[in-house]
C-alpha distance (Angstrom), angle and dihedral (degrees) to the residues before:
residue distance angle dihedral
M1 . . .
H2 3.79 . .
G3 3.81 122.7 .
V4 3.72 119.2 -91.0
S5 3.78 139.2 -135.1
L6 3.83 105.6 -87.7
G7 3.76 104.3 166.5
L8 3.77 90.2 98.9
R9 3.80 90.7 66.0
I10 3.75 90.6 60.7
V11 3.79 93.9 47.3
A12 3.88 88.9 45.5
T13 3.84 92.3 51.5
L14 3.86 93.3 46.8
C15 3.89 92.5 52.2
S16 3.76 91.8 44.6
L17 3.81 93.6 51.0
L18 3.70 93.4 58.7
V19 3.77 90.3 69.6
L20 3.75 93.5 51.3
V21 3.82 95.7 75.5
G22 3.76 114.0 96.9
S23 3.73 115.7 42.4
G24 3.85 138.3 58.7
W25 3.78 91.5 -115.6
A26 3.84 89.7 52.0
W27 3.85 93.8 50.1
A28 3.79 92.9 46.7
T29 3.81 89.8 49.4
Y30 3.83 91.8 49.5
R31 3.79 93.1 47.5
N32 3.83 90.5 51.5
F33 3.77 90.6 47.8
N34 3.83 91.3 49.2
A35 3.83 92.8 46.5
D36 3.89 91.7 52.6
I37 3.83 94.2 57.0
T38 3.78 116.0 103.9
R39 3.79 112.7 -134.5
V40 3.77 123.2 -141.8
N41 3.82 127.0 -174.3
A42 3.69 100.1 -127.5
I43 3.87 104.1 141.1
S44 3.83 124.0 86.8
P45 3.89 110.4 -117.6
K46 3.87 86.3 -131.2
G47 3.90 87.4 74.1
K48 3.90 112.4 174.1
A49 3.76 91.0 -9.3
A50 3.81 88.7 74.6
N51 3.79 93.0 75.2
G52 3.77 106.5 12.6
G53 3.75 96.9 -91.6
I54 3.81 97.5 -96.2
D55 3.75 89.5 173.7
G56 3.83 93.7 56.2
K57 3.89 112.7 -159.7
D58 3.85 93.5 -14.2
Q59 3.84 113.2 120.6
N60 3.80 124.7 -126.3
L61 3.79 120.3 -164.9
L62 3.75 120.3 -170.0
I63 3.83 113.7 -147.5
V64 3.69 119.2 -167.9
G65 3.76 135.5 177.2
N66 3.82 129.9 -168.0
D67 3.68 139.7 165.4
D68 3.84 97.2 -95.1
R69 3.81 109.6 148.4
D70 3.77 98.8 -176.5
T71 3.88 92.3 115.7
A72 3.79 97.7 45.3
S73 3.79 123.6 114.7
D74 3.70 121.8 -137.2
A75 3.76 88.0 -112.4
E76 3.76 94.1 55.1
L77 3.76 93.3 47.3
A78 3.81 89.5 50.8
K79 3.84 90.3 53.5
L80 3.81 90.3 49.8
G81 3.83 90.8 48.7
T82 3.82 92.9 -127.4
T83 3.88 139.8 104.7
R84 3.83 134.1 -115.6
D85 3.81 95.3 -114.3
G86 3.79 97.6 50.2
G87 3.75 97.9 79.7
S88 3.72 132.6 102.6
Y89 3.88 140.2 -141.9
N90 3.87 91.6 -141.0
T91 3.81 107.2 120.5
D92 3.74 97.9 -130.2
T93 3.81 93.0 173.0
M94 3.79 119.4 49.7
M95 3.81 121.6 168.7
L96 3.83 130.4 166.3
L97 3.86 116.2 -147.8
H98 3.85 107.9 -152.1
L99 3.76 116.0 -162.8
P100 3.81 118.8 -175.9
A101 3.79 115.2 -135.2
N102 3.79 91.0 -111.9
G103 3.81 94.2 56.2
S104 3.73 92.2 -131.4
K105 3.83 95.4 132.3
A106 3.74 144.4 -12.4
T107 3.78 132.1 -139.6
L108 3.75 124.5 -158.9
I109 3.81 110.5 -153.5
S110 3.85 120.1 -160.0
F111 3.84 123.1 -149.2
P112 3.85 115.4 -156.9
R113 3.78 108.3 -122.7
D114 3.76 92.0 -131.3
S115 3.85 94.3 53.5
Y116 3.78 106.9 139.7
V117 3.83 107.3 -129.9
N118 3.78 143.4 149.8
I119 3.81 111.2 -91.9
P120 3.80 108.2 -158.2
G121 3.78 109.6 -109.5
H122 3.80 92.8 4.9
G123 3.80 107.3 66.7
R124 3.79 124.1 -129.1
N125 3.80 117.0 -23.6
K126 3.77 141.5 135.8
L127 3.81 113.6 -58.2
N128 3.78 93.9 -122.9
A129 3.91 89.0 61.1
A130 3.83 92.5 66.7
Y131 3.80 95.3 81.8
P132 3.85 97.6 49.4
L133 3.80 93.5 41.1
G134 3.75 89.8 55.6
I135 3.82 90.2 50.5
Q136 3.76 92.1 47.3
A137 3.83 92.7 47.9
A138 3.87 89.7 50.4
H139 3.79 92.9 47.7
G140 3.85 97.1 -109.9
N141 3.82 100.2 -30.3
K142 3.81 107.7 142.9
E143 3.74 93.2 -165.5
A144 3.78 89.3 62.0
G145 3.85 88.9 55.3
A146 3.82 91.0 51.7
Q147 3.79 91.4 48.3
L148 3.83 93.0 50.2
L149 3.85 91.4 50.2
V150 3.80 91.6 47.6
Q151 3.83 90.4 52.3
T152 3.79 91.3 46.6
I153 3.79 93.7 53.2
E154 3.87 90.2 44.7
N155 3.76 90.0 53.7
L156 3.84 93.5 46.4
T157 3.79 95.8 50.1
G158 3.85 105.6 24.3
L159 3.76 86.1 -128.3
S160 3.85 125.2 127.7
I161 3.80 115.8 -121.6
D162 3.86 105.8 -137.1
H163 3.76 97.7 177.4
F164 3.87 140.3 14.0
V165 3.73 130.8 -149.8
Q166 3.74 126.7 -178.2
I167 3.86 129.4 -174.7
D168 3.81 127.3 -177.2
L169 3.76 130.3 -136.8
L170 3.82 95.6 -85.5
G171 3.80 94.5 56.0
F172 3.80 91.9 73.0
Y173 3.73 93.7 47.9
R174 3.70 93.6 49.5
I175 3.82 96.6 44.6
S176 3.87 94.3 47.3
N177 3.76 87.7 55.6
A178 3.84 93.8 44.0
I179 3.80 92.8 57.1
G180 3.76 95.5 45.3
G181 3.83 97.4 -110.4
V182 3.70 133.1 -65.0
D183 3.87 129.6 -97.2
V184 3.88 114.0 -117.2
C185 3.79 135.8 166.5
L186 3.78 125.8 -145.0
N187 3.83 124.7 -161.5
N188 3.73 89.9 -150.0
A189 3.84 139.6 14.4
V190 3.84 112.0 -93.9
K191 3.70 133.5 -160.9
E192 3.81 120.6 170.9
P193 3.88 125.2 164.8
N194 3.75 101.6 -151.4
S195 3.82 94.2 61.8
G196 3.80 96.1 25.5
I197 3.77 94.1 -126.8
D198 3.87 115.6 157.6
L199 3.76 111.3 164.8
K200 3.81 133.3 149.1
A201 3.83 124.9 -126.0
G202 3.78 121.6 -89.7
H203 3.81 133.8 27.6
Q204 3.81 120.3 -13.7
T205 3.68 145.2 147.6
I206 3.86 116.1 -117.0
K207 3.72 133.6 -173.1
G208 3.87 143.0 153.5
T209 3.85 113.0 15.0
Q210 3.72 95.7 -0.7
A211 3.84 93.7 51.5
L212 3.75 87.3 48.2
A213 3.82 92.1 51.6
F214 3.81 90.2 46.8
V215 3.79 92.3 66.6
R216 3.74 96.8 29.7
Q217 3.79 97.4 57.7
R218 3.72 111.0 113.4
Y219 3.75 107.3 151.2
G220 3.78 121.9 73.5
F221 3.73 94.7 42.6
P222 3.79 124.3 113.9
Q223 3.81 91.6 -128.4
G224 3.76 101.9 29.5
D225 3.76 112.2 -153.1
L226 3.84 92.7 14.0
D227 3.73 90.8 61.2
R228 3.74 92.2 43.8
I229 3.87 88.3 58.7
K230 3.79 88.0 54.8
R231 3.83 87.4 55.1
Q232 3.77 91.5 49.4
Q233 3.84 94.3 48.3
Y234 3.87 89.1 46.3
F235 3.77 89.0 51.9
L236 3.79 93.7 47.2
S237 3.74 91.9 54.1
A238 3.83 89.0 53.3
V239 3.82 91.5 47.8
F240 3.84 91.9 48.4
R241 3.89 89.2 55.1
K242 3.80 92.0 43.9
I243 3.84 94.6 48.7
S244 3.84 94.8 44.5
S245 3.74 93.4 53.0
A246 3.80 118.0 107.0
G247 3.86 88.9 -122.4
T248 3.84 90.0 69.2
L249 3.74 102.9 27.1
L250 3.79 96.3 49.7
N251 3.88 97.0 43.3
P252 3.74 107.9 93.1
L253 3.94 94.2 -161.5
K254 3.82 91.7 50.4
L255 3.79 90.4 48.4
Q256 3.75 92.3 48.5
N257 3.80 92.8 49.7
L258 3.74 90.8 46.0
L259 3.79 94.9 52.6
K260 3.70 91.5 46.4
A261 3.84 93.0 50.8
V262 3.86 89.1 50.4
S263 3.68 100.5 45.7
S264 3.79 94.4 49.2
S265 3.72 92.9 61.0
L266 3.78 101.1 31.5
Q267 3.81 134.9 106.5
M268 3.84 124.3 178.3
D269 3.82 139.3 166.1
P270 3.85 116.2 -85.8
D271 3.78 94.7 -111.7
L272 3.88 97.4 55.5
V273 3.81 111.1 105.2
P274 3.79 106.1 -167.3
L275 3.78 95.5 -157.7
K276 3.70 92.5 51.0
L277 3.82 91.0 50.1
A278 3.83 90.6 47.8
Q279 3.82 91.0 53.3
Q280 3.75 87.8 52.8
M281 3.77 90.6 56.6
Q282 3.78 98.1 39.7
N283 3.73 96.2 107.1
L284 3.85 94.7 52.5
Q285 3.71 119.1 120.4
A286 3.87 127.9 -168.7
G287 3.76 91.3 -99.8
N288 3.82 96.4 58.5
F289 3.77 96.6 44.6
S290 3.71 104.9 89.1
F291 3.80 136.1 -175.8
T292 3.79 127.5 -151.0
T293 3.82 141.4 152.9
I294 3.86 130.1 -131.1
P295 3.87 115.5 -94.7
T296 3.75 114.1 -88.1
Q297 3.80 137.8 -178.9
G298 3.89 100.2 -146.3
F299 3.83 129.1 -101.1
E300 3.76 133.4 -36.7
D301 3.81 136.6 173.9
V302 3.86 116.6 -117.0
Q303 3.75 137.8 167.5
I304 3.76 115.5 -102.7
N305 3.78 118.5 176.9
G306 3.79 89.7 -20.7
Q307 3.80 95.3 -50.0
T308 3.75 131.9 105.9
Q309 3.79 109.4 -119.5
S310 3.82 134.0 173.8
I311 3.84 112.1 -120.1
V312 3.82 136.1 -178.5
V313 3.84 109.9 -117.0
V314 3.81 110.8 -134.3
D315 3.83 112.9 -141.4
A316 3.76 98.0 -124.8
T317 3.85 90.0 178.3
A318 3.82 91.4 59.3
M319 3.81 96.5 42.0
P320 3.82 98.2 84.5
N321 3.82 92.7 53.4
F322 3.78 91.2 43.2
I323 3.88 91.7 54.0
G324 3.71 90.6 40.1
K325 3.85 93.2 58.2
L326 3.77 87.8 47.6
I327 3.80 96.4 54.2
G328 3.82 95.7 33.8
S329 3.78 96.7 -110.2
D330 3.83 133.6 98.9
P331 3.81 110.7 -128.5
G332 3.76 90.3 155.0
T333 3.79 91.8 75.3
A334 3.81 93.3 61.7
L335 3.80 94.0 86.9
S336 3.80 92.5 46.8
R337 3.76 92.0 51.0
A338 3.75 96.1 45.9
K339 3.84 122.4 101.2
A340 3.82 112.5 -132.2
A341 3.92 110.4 -102.7
A342 3.79 119.1 -127.6
P343 3.83 108.1 -88.4
S344 3.75 89.6 -127.0
S345 3.80 89.6 65.5
V346 3.81 94.3 50.7
T347 3.88 125.5 87.2
V348 3.75 111.4 -164.2
Q349 3.81 127.6 -158.7
V350 3.84 109.5 -142.8
I351 3.74 117.6 -154.2
N352 3.78 125.8 -177.5
D353 3.81 107.9 -150.8
T354 3.78 96.5 165.6
N355 3.82 134.3 92.5
T356 3.79 90.4 -109.6
N357 3.77 116.4 96.5
G358 3.82 121.1 -137.8
L359 3.80 101.1 26.2
E360 3.84 94.3 114.8
N361 3.83 90.8 59.1
T362 3.85 97.9 45.2
N363 3.87 91.8 47.7
A364 3.77 92.3 44.6
E365 3.81 89.0 53.2
A366 3.80 91.0 47.3
L367 3.79 89.3 52.3
K368 3.73 91.6 49.4
A369 3.77 90.4 53.0
A370 3.82 86.0 56.1
G371 3.75 92.6 53.9
F372 3.83 102.3 -96.6
K373 3.82 126.1 129.5
T374 3.72 111.5 -129.7
E375 3.87 142.3 -162.2
I376 3.69 130.6 -168.2
P377 3.84 114.1 -151.2
P378 3.89 122.4 -153.3
A379 3.78 113.5 -69.5
T380 3.76 122.9 -101.8
S381 3.79 132.4 -166.8
D382 3.89 92.8 -114.5
V383 3.77 120.0 128.4
V384 3.89 121.2 -166.9
A385 3.69 129.3 -170.0
K386 3.80 100.3 -138.7
T387 3.87 132.3 35.4
L388 3.76 109.4 -109.7
I389 3.80 136.9 -162.9
R390 3.80 105.8 -150.7
Y391 3.71 120.9 -166.5
A392 3.85 138.2 165.6
P393 3.79 124.5 -124.5
G394 3.78 108.8 -78.7
Q395 3.80 93.0 32.3
E396 3.80 96.0 86.9
A397 3.84 94.7 114.7
A398 3.79 92.3 53.9
A399 3.86 91.1 43.9
K400 3.73 91.0 53.3
A401 3.78 90.9 53.3
L402 3.76 89.9 54.2
Q403 3.75 92.2 44.2
A404 3.75 89.6 61.3
Q405 3.77 89.8 59.6
V406 3.84 94.5 43.1
P407 3.84 103.4 34.0
G408 3.73 96.4 165.4
A409 3.86 95.7 57.0
V410 3.77 123.3 107.4
M411 3.75 113.3 -114.1
E412 3.78 115.0 -131.3
A413 3.87 121.0 -175.5
T414 3.89 105.4 -159.6
S415 3.76 137.9 149.6
E416 3.86 88.2 -136.9
V417 3.88 91.6 92.2
D418 3.76 132.7 62.0
S419 3.85 95.5 -158.8
V420 3.69 138.9 19.4
T421 3.78 108.2 -69.2
L422 3.73 132.7 -163.5
V423 3.85 109.8 -156.3
L424 3.83 110.6 -168.2
G425 3.85 112.5 -141.9
E426 3.81 137.0 -166.0
N427 3.75 94.6 -99.7
K428 3.90 85.0 80.0
V429 3.74 94.9 -123.7
Q430 3.99 106.4 154.9
V431 3.72 141.0 153.7
K432 3.83 106.3 -42.0
S433 3.82 94.3 -117.6
L434 3.85 87.7 62.1
M435 3.77 94.7 46.5
P436 3.88 120.9 97.8
T437 3.84 112.1 -113.3
P438 3.84 107.7 -102.8
A439 3.72 119.7 -118.3
P440 3.78 117.7 -108.0
G441 3.82 111.5 -80.8
S442 3.74 93.7 10.8
V443 3.86 120.3 139.3
S444 3.82 121.1 -128.1
S445 3.80 113.7 -116.4
S446 3.83 92.5 -148.1
A447 3.74 121.5 114.0
K448 3.76 116.8 -82.9
P449 3.89 126.4 -159.2
G450 3.75 89.7 -117.7
E451 3.78 92.4 63.6
S452 3.68 92.3 72.3
S453 3.73 122.4 103.6
S454 3.70 109.9 -116.3
P455 3.79 103.9 -130.8
A456 3.85 110.9 -118.2
V457 3.81 116.2 -128.7
T458 3.80 118.4 -149.9
T459 3.75 128.9 169.6
A460 3.79 134.2 -140.6
A461 3.84 88.9 -103.2
D462 3.84 91.8 63.9
A463 3.78 111.5 105.5
G464 3.82 130.1 161.4
C465 3.80 127.6 104.8
I466 3.78 133.2 -57.0
N467 3.84 142.1 -160.6
């Protein structure tokens, strides 16, 4: 079984906790809930100092879900039609809850599990591999897996992760039952054996195994995991409306069942205080709780550990503007404002991530001829589709100088590199002196900013039907 969308459990818990303040029963319930939560050291002690704190006092909470079945009872596994040893530590659901310091709104950002990213210490891989790779490197320590995933997301976005929440497969099953199901609407009837979904067209209330299947379905969609994310966000909107209704919030039995369901499947970092976070969100309405996905450029096949795998291409060029809009700044304009540095002042790391030997040497020589200093790091087995120019914040002038020599490269602002880096890709984009002269009227095959998918933004107030 694949991991499931678990962000809704956090939203549900926060809404529910708001009602717990005010009575002896409420405080006792909250204390029991808080005591039952498993704590995991997932956050780097450096905190916001790790990347300069570009988001200031805003809060970022990373929510992950995987197919860990350690907390499942035999009865629950039987109802789900699965076994205890069939799960996985791959984090197939990853969402970042961004809360501005003024509490005026919230944004839940989804990360496709197949996003092709750099995992510190492990090269480029699918994003959902970070957690198990961390566990494997630490000889079974789950906290190391959480820490590596947090570091990977921080490097990808430039944001600081303040808190971490993880929920396993059974959490979704338990909560969907505790709230009495969720109302959804399907454009067409759907039946798909891998997820087990079997639902009619139109409006219906789903819970238990079918609610789980609704957000788990991945096959049978035109865009695979990207379409599954749309399902998850749609479901989260429906859950937010259900949990924030008086029928749930003012029913002590439903609240108690909900909190018990959440705490039995929940892990969070030691510094996260659920009630404090709930109070920060107490003024949110459905219209200012929005859902979006990081910018991507579709799918490509790459070699990972000697096997051809389909990955989601993250639009690194669009990422700075995407994050800038999120935090109310505009880091994406830094490159356009920068004046190109003198080539003699720039040292370029040249990496050959293709299946063609020797390209790093020929490109390094071409850059030297243009006045740059170059370094060639040890070779890896990575293969990337497009040639990249990767640079850290503050290196825009140096990156712009290199861009003039490799105009077809995709620009990627990232804190993953220490110096400006040219990563040669399979699309054969190289230093311009090595490129063939294009025929008149031909169109460059290099990536263009317009090719990026514009991440759709929806709010928890959105309803309607979905595929």
